[in-house]
KEKE-3310 file (N, C-alpha, C; in steps of 0.2 Angstrom, whole numbers, plus 5000, padded with zeros to 4 digits):
npx = (5006:5002:5009:5004:4992:5001:4991:4985:4990:4997:5002:5002:4989:4989:5000:4992:4981:4990:4993:4982:4976:4986:4985:4974:4971:4980:4978:4967:4974:4984:4975:4970:4982:4984:4973:4977:4987:4983:4980:4989:4989:4982:4974:4964:4971:4974:4963:4957:4963:4961:4949:4952:4957:4949:4937:4945:4945:4932:4932:4938:4927:4920:4924:4925:4913:4907:4916:4912:4901:4891:4894:4896:4882:4874:4883:4887:4875:4869:4861:4862:4855:4849:4862:4869:4857:4862:4874:4875:4866:4874:4885:4879:4874:4889:4892:4886:4890:4900:4899:4894:4906:4913:4910:4910:4925:4932:4933:4934:4931:4916:4903:4903:4893:4895:4909:4913:4909:4915:4928:4928:4922:4933:4939:4930:4927:4935:4939:4927:4930:4943:4939:4931:4936:4947:4936:4936:4948:4949:4940:4942:4953:4948:4941:4950:4957:4951:4946:4958:4962:4949:4957:4967:4964:4956:4967:4974:4965:4964:4976:4979:4970:4975:4987:4982:4981:4991:4997:4991:4995:5011:5008:5004:5014:5025:5020:5020:5034:5036:5030:5039:5050:5048:5044:5055:5062:5072:5085:5085:5075:5070:5078:5072:5061:5058:5066:5054:5045:5050:5050:5035:5033:5036:5028:5015:5018:5027:5024:5012:5014:5017:5031:5044:5063:5072:5086:5078:5070:5076:5082:5068:5067:5078:5078:5066:5069:5080:5073:5067:5078:5083:5073:5071:5087:5100:5095:5090:5098:5103:5108:5112:5111:5110:5112:5112:5113:5111:5107:5096:5088:5071:5057:5039:5033:5033:5035:5042:5043:5034:5038:5049:5041:5035:5045:5049:5037:5034:5049:5054:5052:5045:5055:5071:5088:5084:5083:5087:5091:5092:5094:5099:5102:5108:5112:5115:5100:5094:5084:5088:5082:5080:5074:5079:5071:5070:5057:5047:5041:5031:5024:5004:4999:4991:4977:4980:4974:4977:4986:4994:4992:4997:5006:4999:4992:5001:5010:4999:4999:5015:5010:5003:5011:5021:5019:5027:5038:5046:5050:5046:5050:5044:5046:5049:5060:5067:5067:5068:5062:5061:5062:5063:5066:5066:5067:5064:5069:5060)
npy = (4993:5009:5024:5036:5051:5069:5073:5063:5057:5057:5068:5079:5082:5083:5096:5104:5107:5112:5124:5132:5132:5141:5154:5154:5158:5169:5181:5188:5196:5200:5209:5217:5222:5232:5240:5243:5252:5265:5267:5276:5266:5252:5248:5235:5226:5214:5202:5207:5198:5185:5185:5185:5173:5164:5166:5162:5145:5145:5146:5136:5126:5130:5126:5111:5112:5115:5109:5093:5094:5102:5106:5092:5089:5100:5109:5099:5093:5102:5113:5128:5139:5135:5132:5143:5152:5143:5145:5163:5162:5153:5162:5172:5167:5165:5177:5183:5175:5179:5193:5192:5187:5198:5208:5203:5202:5215:5233:5243:5249:5251:5241:5240:5233:5235:5235:5224:5215:5219:5216:5200:5194:5193:5181:5172:5169:5166:5155:5145:5146:5136:5126:5121:5118:5110:5098:5096:5091:5082:5072:5068:5063:5051:5044:5042:5036:5025:5020:5017:5006:4998:4997:4989:4977:4974:4971:4961:4951:4948:4945:4935:4924:4924:4920:4905:4902:4899:4887:4875:4873:4871:4860:4850:4850:4845:4831:4826:4826:4817:4803:4803:4801:4786:4781:4780:4774:4778:4777:4790:4794:4792:4801:4813:4811:4817:4828:4833:4831:4843:4853:4852:4857:4870:4877:4873:4879:4889:4897:4905:4913:4933:4936:4929:4925:4930:4921:4909:4907:4906:4895:4885:4888:4883:4871:4867:4869:4857:4845:4849:4846:4832:4827:4829:4830:4830:4834:4845:4862:4869:4886:4891:4903:4909:4921:4925:4941:4945:4937:4945:4950:4950:4942:4941:4928:4915:4921:4923:4908:4907:4913:4903:4890:4893:4895:4879:4875:4880:4880:4868:4853:4852:4859:4865:4861:4865:4877:4885:4897:4904:4917:4927:4939:4949:4967:4981:4982:4977:4968:4957:4947:4937:4926:4915:4908:4896:4894:4887:4897:4894:4885:4887:4897:4889:4883:4880:4867:4865:4873:4888:4903:4910:4924:4937:4937:4935:4948:4956:4954:4959:4971:4975:4972:4978:4992:5007:5000:4992:4983:4976:4966:4957:4948:4944:4937:4932:4919:4918:4919:4931:4934:4949:4955:4967:4973:4985:4981:4976)
npz = (5001:4997:5004:5016:5013:5016:5026:5030:5042:5059:5065:5058:5061:5076:5073:5067:5075:5089:5079:5079:5092:5097:5091:5090:5104:5106:5097:5106:5116:5106:5102:5111:5118:5109:5110:5124:5123:5121:5133:5147:5160:5166:5176:5178:5170:5176:5177:5165:5156:5166:5161:5146:5143:5149:5141:5131:5132:5129:5115:5109:5115:5108:5093:5094:5095:5083:5074:5076:5075:5071:5058:5050:5053:5047:5038:5030:5025:5016:5026:5027:5029:5044:5049:5048:5059:5070:5073:5075:5088:5096:5096:5102:5116:5121:5120:5131:5140:5142:5147:5159:5166:5164:5171:5184:5183:5180:5185:5184:5171:5161:5154:5136:5125:5111:5109:5116:5108:5095:5097:5100:5090:5078:5085:5088:5074:5068:5075:5072:5057:5056:5062:5052:5041:5048:5050:5036:5031:5041:5037:5023:5026:5032:5023:5014:5019:5021:5007:5004:5014:5004:4994:4996:5002:4989:4985:4989:4986:4974:4970:4977:4969:4957:4963:4966:4953:4947:4954:4949:4937:4938:4945:4934:4927:4933:4939:4923:4922:4928:4926:4913:4916:4924:4912:4905:4913:4925:4935:4940:4948:4962:4965:4963:4965:4979:4978:4970:4982:4989:4983:4981:4997:4997:4988:4993:5005:5009:4998:5001:5011:5010:5007:5001:5006:4991:4991:4990:4984:4970:4973:4972:4959:4953:4957:4950:4936:4935:4938:4924:4915:4920:4912:4899:4895:4885:4873:4874:4874:4887:4895:4911:4925:4940:4951:4967:4975:4989:5003:5011:5003:4996:4988:4981:4981:4970:4958:4947:4942:4930:4917:4916:4917:4904:4894:4896:4889:4879:4870:4869:4857:4843:4837:4830:4835:4849:4864:4876:4889:4905:4916:4931:4942:4953:4956:4969:4973:4964:4953:4941:4929:4916:4900:4890:4874:4860:4846:4837:4823:4813:4820:4823:4838:4853:4863:4879:4888:4903:4905:4914:4920:4912:4901:4900:4914:4921:4919:4922:4936:4943:4938:4948:4961:4959:4951:4945:4948:4941:4927:4912:4898:4881:4870:4852:4840:4826:4828:4842:4858:4870:4884:4897:4913:4925:4940:4954:4969:4987)
capx = (4998:5006:5011:4999:4996:5002:4984:4983:4997:4994:5009:4997:4980:4993:5001:4983:4978:4993:4995:4975:4974:4990:4982:4965:4972:4985:4973:4964:4980:4984:4970:4969:4987:4982:4966:4979:4993:4982:4981:4997:4989:4976:4972:4963:4977:4973:4955:4960:4969:4959:4942:4953:4960:4941:4934:4948:4943:4923:4933:4940:4922:4915:4929:4926:4906:4907:4917:4911:4893:4885:4897:4891:4875:4872:4884:4886:4867:4868:4856:4864:4849:4849:4867:4868:4855:4866:4880:4871:4863:4879:4891:4874:4876:4895:4893:4881:4896:4906:4897:4896:4913:4916:4905:4916:4931:4932:4928:4936:4928:4912:4904:4904:4893:4899:4916:4914:4910:4921:4934:4926:4920:4937:4940:4921:4926:4943:4938:4922:4932:4949:4934:4928:4943:4949:4933:4936:4952:4950:4933:4945:4958:4944:4939:4955:4962:4944:4947:4966:4960:4947:4961:4973:4959:4955:4974:4976:4960:4966:4985:4980:4967:4982:4992:4981:4980:4999:5000:4990:5000:5014:5006:5002:5021:5028:5019:5022:5041:5038:5027:5043:5056:5044:5043:5062:5066:5076:5088:5085:5066:5069:5078:5066:5053:5063:5066:5050:5044:5053:5046:5026:5032:5038:5022:5011:5017:5032:5020:5005:5018:5018:5036:5050:5071:5076:5088:5076:5065:5081:5083:5064:5070:5085:5076:5061:5073:5084:5069:5066:5085:5080:5066:5076:5094:5103:5089:5089:5104:5102:5112:5108:5114:5104:5116:5107:5118:5113:5103:5092:5084:5063:5051:5033:5034:5031:5032:5046:5040:5026:5042:5051:5036:5033:5049:5049:5031:5035:5054:5054:5045:5047:5060:5078:5092:5082:5091:5084:5093:5088:5099:5095:5107:5104:5114:5112:5093:5088:5085:5091:5080:5080:5072:5078:5071:5069:5054:5045:5036:5027:5019:5002:4998:4985:4978:4979:4967:4979:4992:4993:4988:4998:5011:4997:4994:5011:5009:4994:5004:5017:5006:5000:5014:5028:5019:5032:5045:5046:5052:5045:5050:5042:5047:5049:5064:5072:5066:5068:5056:5066:5056:5067:5065:5069:5063:5066:5066:5055)
capy = (5000:5016:5031:5040:5058:5070:5076:5058:5056:5059:5072:5085:5082:5088:5102:5108:5108:5117:5131:5134:5136:5147:5158:5160:5162:5174:5183:5194:5198:5207:5215:5219:5227:5237:5245:5245:5255:5270:5272:5273:5260:5249:5243:5228:5219:5206:5206:5205:5192:5180:5187:5182:5166:5158:5166:5158:5143:5144:5145:5130:5122:5130:5123:5105:5108:5116:5101:5085:5092:5108:5103:5086:5090:5106:5109:5093:5091:5110:5116:5132:5144:5134:5132:5154:5153:5141:5150:5166:5158:5150:5169:5177:5162:5165:5184:5182:5171:5186:5201:5189:5186:5205:5213:5200:5203:5221:5235:5251:5250:5249:5236:5242:5229:5234:5236:5218:5212:5219:5211:5194:5194:5188:5176:5167:5167:5160:5146:5143:5144:5135:5120:5118:5117:5104:5092:5095:5089:5074:5068:5066:5058:5046:5043:5040:5029:5018:5018:5012:4999:4994:4993:4983:4968:4971:4969:4954:4943:4945:4942:4926:4923:4923:4913:4899:4900:4895:4881:4868:4872:4868:4852:4847:4850:4841:4825:4824:4825:4809:4800:4803:4796:4782:4777:4779:4768:4780:4778:4794:4793:4793:4807:4815:4812:4819:4835:4837:4833:4849:4860:4854:4860:4877:4878:4874:4883:4896:4900:4907:4918:4939:4937:4926:4926:4928:4917:4903:4908:4903:4889:4884:4889:4879:4862:4866:4868:4850:4840:4848:4843:4827:4825:4830:4827:4832:4836:4852:4864:4875:4888:4893:4905:4911:4922:4930:4944:4948:4935:4949:4951:4946:4943:4939:4919:4908:4926:4919:4903:4906:4914:4897:4887:4896:4894:4874:4872:4884:4880:4861:4849:4853:4864:4861:4863:4869:4880:4888:4902:4909:4921:4930:4941:4955:4972:4987:4982:4978:4961:4955:4943:4934:4920:4914:4899:4895:4891:4886:4900:4889:4882:4890:4897:4885:4885:4872:4869:4864:4879:4891:4908:4915:4928:4941:4938:4938:4955:4959:4951:4962:4979:4976:4972:4983:4997:5008:5000:4986:4984:4968:4966:4950:4951:4937:4939:4926:4913:4917:4921:4933:4939:4952:4957:4970:4977:4986:4974:4982)
capz = (4999:4995:5010:5018:5012:5025:5031:5035:5047:5066:5069:5053:5065:5082:5071:5067:5082:5093:5078:5078:5097:5100:5087:5093:5112:5105:5096:5113:5119:5104:5102:5120:5118:5103:5114:5128:5122:5121:5139:5152:5165:5164:5185:5176:5166:5180:5178:5156:5157:5167:5154:5138:5145:5152:5134:5126:5133:5126:5108:5113:5116:5099:5088:5092:5093:5075:5070:5076:5076:5066:5053:5049:5053:5043:5030:5023:5020:5013:5027:5027:5037:5051:5054:5052:5066:5076:5075:5077:5094:5102:5102:5109:5124:5122:5123:5138:5149:5144:5149:5165:5168:5162:5176:5189:5184:5178:5191:5183:5165:5160:5147:5133:5120:5104:5111:5118:5100:5089:5101:5103:5085:5077:5088:5085:5067:5068:5077:5066:5050:5055:5063:5045:5038:5052:5049:5031:5032:5043:5033:5019:5027:5032:5016:5008:5022:5019:5002:5003:5014:5002:4988:4999:5002:4983:4977:4991:4983:4966:4970:4982:4964:4950:4964:4965:4944:4946:4958:4944:4932:4942:4947:4928:4923:4938:4938:4919:4922:4934:4920:4908:4922:4926:4908:4904:4922:4926:4941:4945:4949:4969:4968:4959:4972:4987:4975:4972:4989:4993:4981:4985:5002:4994:4985:4997:5013:5010:4993:5005:5013:5007:5004:5003:5000:4983:4987:4993:4976:4968:4973:4969:4952:4950:4958:4944:4929:4936:4935:4918:4912:4920:4906:4892:4895:4881:4869:4875:4876:4892:4898:4916:4928:4947:4956:4970:4978:4997:5007:5015:4997:4995:4984:4980:4981:4962:4952:4941:4936:4924:4913:4915:4913:4896:4891:4893:4886:4869:4867:4865:4854:4836:4838:4829:4840:4855:4868:4886:4894:4910:4919:4936:4946:4957:4958:4969:4975:4956:4953:4931:4923:4908:4899:4880:4870:4855:4846:4829:4821:4811:4826:4829:4847:4855:4870:4881:4895:4908:4905:4918:4921:4907:4902:4903:4919:4924:4919:4927:4943:4940:4938:4956:4963:4957:4947:4940:4948:4936:4918:4909:4891:4879:4862:4847:4834:4823:4829:4847:4862:4876:4891:4900:4918:4929:4947:4961:4977:4991)
cpx = (5003:5004:5006:4999:4998:4993:4981:4988:4995:4999:5004:4993:4985:4995:4994:4982:4981:4994:4987:4976:4979:4989:4977:4967:4976:4983:4970:4967:4984:4981:4970:4977:4987:4978:4972:4987:4991:4982:4986:4995:4983:4976:4968:4965:4974:4969:4955:4961:4966:4952:4945:4955:4952:4935:4937:4946:4936:4925:4934:4934:4917:4919:4927:4916:4905:4909:4914:4900:4887:4888:4894:4884:4870:4873:4885:4879:4864:4860:4858:4863:4852:4854:4869:4865:4860:4872:4881:4869:4869:4885:4886:4876:4886:4897:4889:4885:4898:4905:4896:4902:4917:4913:4907:4921:4935:4927:4931:4932:4922:4909:4898:4901:4896:4906:4919:4913:4911:4928:4934:4925:4925:4939:4935:4926:4929:4942:4932:4926:4938:4944:4931:4932:4945:4944:4933:4939:4952:4946:4937:4948:4957:4943:4944:4958:4956:4943:4954:4964:4956:4950:4965:4968:4958:4962:4975:4972:4963:4974:4983:4975:4971:4987:4991:4978:4986:5001:4997:4994:5007:5016:5008:5010:5025:5025:5020:5031:5042:5035:5034:5047:5052:5044:5051:5067:5070:5080:5087:5079:5066:5071:5075:5063:5055:5065:5060:5042:5044:5050:5039:5027:5031:5029:5016:5011:5019:5027:5015:5009:5021:5024:5041:5055:5071:5079:5082:5070:5068:5083:5077:5066:5075:5082:5070:5067:5079:5081:5067:5074:5084:5077:5068:5082:5098:5101:5089:5094:5100:5108:5108:5113:5110:5110:5111:5116:5118:5107:5096:5086:5077:5061:5045:5035:5032:5029:5036:5044:5037:5032:5047:5049:5036:5038:5050:5043:5034:5043:5058:5051:5048:5050:5067:5085:5089:5086:5086:5090:5091:5096:5097:5101:5103:5112:5109:5105:5090:5090:5084:5089:5078:5080:5072:5076:5068:5061:5051:5039:5030:5020:5013:5000:4992:4983:4975:4977:4968:4986:4989:4990:4992:5002:5005:4995:4999:5011:5007:4998:5007:5016:5004:5004:5020:5025:5024:5039:5048:5048:5051:5046:5049:5045:5051:5054:5068:5072:5066:5062:5062:5058:5063:5066:5067:5065:5067:5063:5064:5062)
cpy = (5005:5021:5034:5047:5060:5072:5069:5058:5062:5066:5078:5088:5085:5095:5107:5112:5113:5124:5133:5136:5142:5155:5160:5161:5169:5181:5187:5197:5203:5211:5221:5224:5233:5243:5247:5250:5262:5272:5269:5270:5259:5244:5236:5224:5214:5202:5203:5199:5185:5180:5184:5176:5162:5159:5163:5150:5138:5143:5136:5124:5125:5128:5116:5102:5110:5112:5098:5086:5096:5106:5099:5087:5096:5106:5107:5092:5098:5113:5124:5138:5143:5133:5141:5155:5151:5144:5157:5166:5157:5157:5172:5173:5167:5170:5187:5181:5177:5192:5198:5192:5194:5208:5211:5203:5211:5226:5241:5253:5248:5242:5238:5233:5229:5233:5227:5215:5212:5215:5203:5192:5189:5183:5171:5166:5162:5155:5143:5141:5137:5126:5116:5113:5110:5098:5092:5090:5083:5069:5065:5062:5051:5042:5042:5034:5021:5016:5014:5004:4993:4990:4988:4977:4967:4966:4962:4947:4944:4943:4935:4923:4919:4919:4907:4898:4898:4889:4876:4868:4869:4861:4849:4846:4845:4832:4822:4823:4816:4805:4798:4797:4790:4776:4775:4774:4770:4780:4787:4798:4796:4798:4815:4817:4816:4826:4838:4837:4839:4854:4858:4857:4866:4881:4878:4876:4889:4900:4906:4914:4925:4938:4930:4927:4925:4922:4908:4903:4906:4897:4883:4884:4883:4872:4860:4864:4861:4845:4840:4845:4839:4824:4825:4830:4831:4834:4843:4856:4869:4878:4892:4897:4908:4911:4927:4933:4944:4942:4936:4949:4948:4948:4940:4929:4918:4917:4928:4914:4902:4906:4907:4893:4887:4893:4884:4872:4874:4880:4872:4857:4850:4859:4863:4866:4867:4871:4885:4894:4905:4913:4926:4931:4948:4960:4978:4986:4981:4971:4960:4948:4942:4928:4920:4909:4900:4894:4893:4890:4899:4886:4886:4893:4891:4887:4880:4872:4867:4870:4884:4899:4913:4920:4935:4940:4938:4945:4960:4959:4955:4969:4979:4974:4978:4990:4998:5005:4993:4987:4978:4971:4961:4954:4944:4942:4937:4920:4912:4919:4923:4938:4941:4956:4963:4974:4979:4982:4977:4980)
cpz = (4999:5003:5010:5015:5017:5028:5034:5040:5054:5069:5065:5059:5072:5081:5071:5071:5087:5088:5078:5085:5096:5094:5090:5100:5111:5104:5103:5115:5115:5103:5107:5120:5113:5109:5122:5129:5123:5128:5144:5157:5163:5171:5184:5172:5170:5177:5170:5156:5159:5160:5147:5139:5145:5143:5129:5126:5127:5118:5105:5110:5107:5093:5089:5090:5088:5072:5069:5077:5071:5060:5049:5047:5047:5036:5027:5021:5018:5020:5031:5031:5042:5054:5055:5057:5072:5079:5079:5086:5097:5101:5104:5114:5124:5123:5131:5144:5148:5147:5158:5170:5170:5168:5184:5190:5182:5183:5187:5174:5163:5155:5141:5128:5112:5104:5111:5110:5095:5093:5099:5095:5080:5077:5086:5079:5065:5068:5074:5059:5051:5059:5055:5042:5041:5051:5041:5027:5035:5041:5028:5020:5030:5025:5012:5011:5022:5012:5000:5006:5010:4995:4990:4999:4993:4980:4983:4988:4978:4967:4972:4975:4960:4954:4962:4958:4943:4948:4953:4941:4934:4942:4942:4927:4927:4936:4929:4919:4926:4929:4916:4912:4922:4917:4904:4910:4924:4932:4946:4948:4956:4972:4966:4963:4978:4984:4974:4977:4992:4990:4982:4992:5003:4993:4988:5003:5013:5002:4996:5010:5008:5004:5004:5001:4993:4981:4986:4985:4970:4966:4970:4961:4948:4951:4950:4935:4929:4934:4928:4913:4915:4915:4901:4889:4890:4873:4869:4876:4881:4896:4904:4921:4933:4950:4961:4975:4985:4999:5010:5008:4997:4987:4984:4978:4973:4957:4947:4938:4932:4921:4910:4914:4906:4890:4891:4890:4880:4866:4868:4862:4848:4835:4836:4832:4846:4861:4871:4889:4898:4914:4923:4940:4948:4958:4959:4971:4968:4954:4944:4931:4918:4905:4891:4880:4864:4850:4839:4827:4817:4813:4829:4836:4849:4863:4874:4888:4901:4908:4912:4918:4916:4907:4905:4909:4923:4923:4922:4934:4946:4941:4945:4961:4966:4955:4942:4940:4945:4927:4914:4900:4888:4873:4859:4841:4833:4825:4838:4850:4868:4881:4896:4907:4924:4933:4950:4966:4983:4996)
residu = (MET:SER:LYS:PRO:ALA:TRP:TYR:GLN:LYS:LYS:TRP:THR:THR:VAL:LEU:LEU:HIS:ILE:CYS:ALA:TRP:LEU:ILE:ILE:PHE:SER:LEU:PRO:TYR:LEU:LEU:SER:SER:HIS:TYR:ASP:ASP:LYS:ARG:PRO:GLU:ASN:PRO:ASP:SER:ARG:GLY:PHE:PHE:TYR:LEU:ASN:THR:ILE:THR:GLY:PHE:PHE:TRP:VAL:VAL:VAL:PHE:TYR:LEU:ASN:ALA:TYR:MET:LEU:THR:PRO:HIS:PHE:ILE:TYR:LYS:LYS:LYS:TYR:ALA:GLU:TYR:GLY:ILE:MET:LEU:LEU:LEU:ILE:PHE:SER:PHE:THR:MET:PHE:ILE:HIS:TRP:LEU:LEU:PHE:ILE:SER:LEU:ILE:HIS:PHE:ARG:PRO:PHE:ILE:LEU:LEU:ASN:SER:ILE:GLN:PHE:ASN:LEU:PRO:ALA:TYR:VAL:LEU:ALA:VAL:ALA:VAL:SER:ILE:ALA:TYR:GLU:VAL:VAL:ARG:ASP:ARG:ALA:LYS:SER:ASP:LYS:LEU:ALA:ALA:GLN:LYS:GLN:GLU:GLU:SER:LEU:LYS:THR:GLU:LEU:SER:PHE:LEU:ARG:SER:GLN:ILE:SER:PRO:HIS:PHE:VAL:PHE:ASN:ILE:LEU:ASN:ASN:MET:VAL:ALA:LEU:VAL:ARG:MET:LYS:SER:ASP:GLN:LEU:GLU:PRO:THR:ILE:MET:LYS:LEU:SER:SER:LEU:MET:GLN:TYR:MET:LEU:TYR:GLU:ALA:ASP:GLU:GLU:LYS:VAL:SER:LEU:LYS:THR:GLU:ALA:GLU:TYR:LEU:GLN:SER:TYR:ILE:ASP:LEU:GLN:GLN:GLN:ARG:PHE:GLY:ALA:LYS:VAL:LYS:MET:ASP:ILE:SER:LEU:GLN:VAL:GLU:ASP:ASP:TRP:GLN:GLU:ILE:GLU:PRO:MET:LEU:LEU:ILE:PRO:PHE:VAL:GLU:ASN:ALA:PHE:LYS:HIS:GLY:VAL:GLY:MET:ILE:GLU:ASN:PRO:GLN:ILE:ASP:ILE:HIS:LEU:HIS:THR:LYS:ASP:GLY:ARG:LEU:TYR:PHE:SER:VAL:ARG:ASN:LYS:TYR:ASN:GLU:ALA:THR:PRO:GLU:THR:LYS:ASP:LYS:THR:SER:GLY:ILE:GLY:LEU:THR:ASN:VAL:GLN:ARG:ARG:LEU:ASN:LEU:LEU:TYR:GLY:ASN:LYS:HIS:THR:LEU:ILE:ILE:ASP:LYS:ASN:ASP:GLY:TRP:PHE:LEU:VAL:SER:LEU:GLN:LEU:ILE:LEU:HIS)
# end
């Protein structure tokens, strides 16, 4: 899954709250200092400090009340008239409480309603505006998170389906190999069965993991290739090189085997001097994988009912897993079928 957007991160929410309250709590003091500069002394300075601080907590209540109740109930439902009336009632109630506090804390100045409205209205409007922005961003983050979760679940379901399509193809090929060995009465049958047992264990258990070590995947490929070499012997020329740079590198299981299966499926048979080249190596956190096989251009493409997922679905799986972090080239030229894959290892 992609990384969360900036507005989905916890530090963004915390920072937004801190900035909002710093602005809202400092605004009354900035305004009061502007007015107090005109007077040499202010015996009610302590009273104004308490008054502004207590009133500031009212803006906190207004912020969360508007964010969690008024905005979803009125703005999202486009009840703008009712919303305006509610804001007016809340501000009137706040001014009433402010008047009670004023007459209790301020002793040397009379309460003037117009001055009080002019002084408190900017903080009130700011609290309402910031709370609306906060709620919109919060809802957007929730929607994006939900969409990401749905996408992740869909991705897991689709990858599981694609992987389940790979397994039958592998089983059919290996069983065919064993039938061929039995018919040839080869003394390689017993080690082949042991090797098949380890491959089946990998396919049935480790392939269910989200990732496996690239070294394990390379060993799986090598075992599969060994079984094919036992089957065809010197009839098919093979150039195999599987080298893994680091043991910690990981890859999704059974991601590469379809390309190898495809080479053995179409690279042997009615072909003059069949040859299959399989190279794998890693460098600087990148995987370089290529499979090349001869094929008969005169042989028409036929759909095998027991075939695996096919290269088209392999491409789909790569797109789901790696996106733009991989490059896949499939080419036919002069009787050669070439698959070249480069991907950035996670």
